[in-house]
C-alpha positions in Angstrom: 77.7 101.3 94.8 79.8 104.5 94.5 78.0 107.4 93.0 79.3 110.5 91.2 77.6 113.8 91.6 78.6 116.9 89.6 78.8 119.8 92.1 80.0 122.5 89.7 79.2 121.6 86.0 81.6 122.4 83.2 81.1 125.1 80.6 80.7 123.5 77.1 81.8 126.8 75.5 85.2 126.4 77.1 85.7 123.4 74.8 83.9 124.7 71.7 83.0 128.4 71.7 80.1 129.8 69.8 82.4 131.6 67.4 84.3 128.3 66.7 81.1 126.4 66.3 79.7 129.0 63.8 83.0 129.0 61.9 82.7 125.2 61.6 79.1 125.4 60.5 79.9 128.3 58.2 77.1 130.4 59.8 77.2 134.1 59.5 75.1 136.4 61.7 73.7 136.0 65.2 70.3 134.6 64.4 71.1 131.0 65.2 73.5 131.7 68.1 71.0 130.4 70.8 70.3 127.3 68.8 74.0 126.6 68.2 74.8 127.0 71.9 72.0 124.6 72.8 73.3 122.0 70.3 76.9 122.4 71.5 75.7 121.8 75.1 73.6 118.7 74.0 76.5 117.2 72.1 78.9 117.9 74.9 76.7 116.3 77.5 76.6 113.1 75.5 80.3 112.5 75.9 81.5 114.5 78.9 81.6 113.8 82.7 80.1 111.0 84.8 77.1 110.5 82.5 79.0 110.9 79.3 80.1 108.2 76.9 83.8 109.0 77.3 83.9 108.6 81.1 86.3 111.5 81.0 86.1 115.2 82.1 86.7 117.3 79.0 86.5 120.6 80.8 87.0 121.9 84.4 84.3 120.7 86.8 83.9 119.8 90.4 82.7 116.2 91.1 81.9 114.4 94.4 82.5 110.7 94.8 80.1 109.2 97.3 80.7 105.7 98.5 79.9 103.3 101.4 82.9 103.5 103.6 86.6 103.7 102.9 88.5 101.0 100.9 90.7 98.4 102.6 93.7 99.7 100.8 95.2 103.2 100.9 93.9 104.5 97.6 90.5 105.8 96.5 90.1 106.0 92.7 88.5 109.2 91.5 86.7 108.6 88.2 86.4 111.0 85.3 90.1 111.7 84.6 92.1 113.8 84.6 91.9 114.7 88.3 93.5 118.1 89.0 93.0 118.6 92.7 91.2 117.3 95.8 88.9 119.8 97.5 87.9 117.7 100.5 87.5 114.2 102.0 84.7 113.9 104.5 83.1 111.0 106.3 80.5 110.1 108.9 82.3 108.7 112.0 81.0 105.9 114.2 79.2 108.4 116.4 77.2 109.6 113.4 79.1 113.0 113.2 80.5 114.3 109.9 84.3 114.7 109.9 86.7 116.3 107.5 90.1 114.7 107.0 93.0 117.3 107.0 94.5 117.8 103.6 97.9 116.9 105.0 96.7 113.4 105.7 96.3 112.4 102.1 97.7 113.3 98.6 96.7 113.1 95.0 98.6 110.6 92.9 97.4 110.4 89.4 93.6 109.9 89.7 93.7 108.5 93.3 93.4 110.0 96.7 96.1 108.2 98.7 96.3 108.4 102.5 99.5 109.5 104.0 102.5 107.3 104.7 102.1 105.1 107.8 98.4 106.1 108.0 95.1 104.5 107.3 91.7 105.7 106.4 89.5 106.1 109.5 86.5 103.9 110.3 83.3 105.3 108.8 79.8 104.8 110.0 78.1 101.8 108.4 75.6 103.6 106.2 75.2 104.4 102.4 77.5 107.2 101.1 79.2 107.7 104.4 82.4 108.8 102.6 82.6 111.7 100.2 85.5 112.9 98.2 85.1 116.2 96.4 87.6 117.0 93.6 88.3 119.1 90.5 88.7 117.3 87.2 89.0 118.2 83.6 91.3 118.7 80.7 92.6 122.2 79.9 92.6 122.3 76.9 90.4 119.4 75.8 92.0 116.7 73.6 92.0 117.8 69.9 90.3 114.5 68.9 87.4 115.3 71.3 87.0 118.8 69.9 87.0 117.4 66.3 84.4 114.9 67.3 82.2 117.5 69.0 82.3 119.6 65.8 81.1 116.6 63.8 78.3 115.9 66.3 77.3 119.6 66.1 77.2 119.5 62.3 74.9 116.5 62.3 72.5 118.0 64.8 72.5 121.4 63.1 71.7 119.8 59.7 68.9 117.8 61.3 67.3 120.8 62.9 67.9 123.3 60.1 67.1 121.2 57.0 63.9 120.2 55.3 64.2 116.5 54.3 62.0 117.2 51.3 64.4 119.8 49.9 67.5 118.8 48.0 68.8 122.4 47.6 68.1 125.8 49.2 69.1 128.9 47.4 69.4 132.3 49.1 69.6 135.1 46.6 72.8 137.1 46.8 74.3 134.6 49.3 74.5 131.2 47.6 73.0 127.8 47.9 73.2 124.8 50.3 72.5 121.2 49.6 71.5 118.3 51.9 72.3 114.7 51.4 68.8 113.2 51.9 70.1 109.6 51.8 71.7 110.1 55.2 75.0 108.8 54.0 76.8 111.9 55.2 75.5 111.5 58.8 76.5 107.8 58.8 80.0 108.7 57.7 80.3 111.4 60.4 79.0 109.0 63.1 81.8 106.6 62.2 84.3 109.3 62.3 83.1 110.4 65.7 83.4 106.9 67.1 86.9 106.6 65.6 88.0 109.8 67.2 86.6 109.2 70.6 87.2 105.5 71.2 90.9 105.9 72.0 89.9 108.4 74.7 87.2 106.3 76.3 87.5 105.3 80.0 85.2 102.7 81.4 84.0 103.8 84.8 
């Protein structure tokens, strides 16, 4: 079975910066910056990349596809769209030596590495993951629907971490007050909105 390995991971803050996250949460001051960045990274990891629910790369990252040999056809599908460039195509030849295919011998078409005209992929050694295609994928910028969903996910997580389920209302003198919906209906509504926003973007790998 093909396997995807993230070589250079994406930066969640390139999709939702700390300043944008704080503005969405209406947080003032730097006291919760570390927590907010952790929550953004956690929410981002749930939907981005090879392990994410979307099956899509929301930000720039380098991925390596590892598979057992070359396909019979001329195209190798590169999951986690959109694919932006191919870094290298390497394989283990019949003698057991690693070889790199010259970039002029293939091209990127959509999300596929396609061998050159009148050419075929070489014969690879019969062993697991004998073929490796390293490529750069990722939206720039991320789809607006994905950013909106990420903000909703962040809001849910921040409320869960920062609230006391026994309190209906917290008052900070000179600042104001904040209320929590202890019935959980708000979180359920937000979850449905997240699903509605992300479903049209989902790619099944």
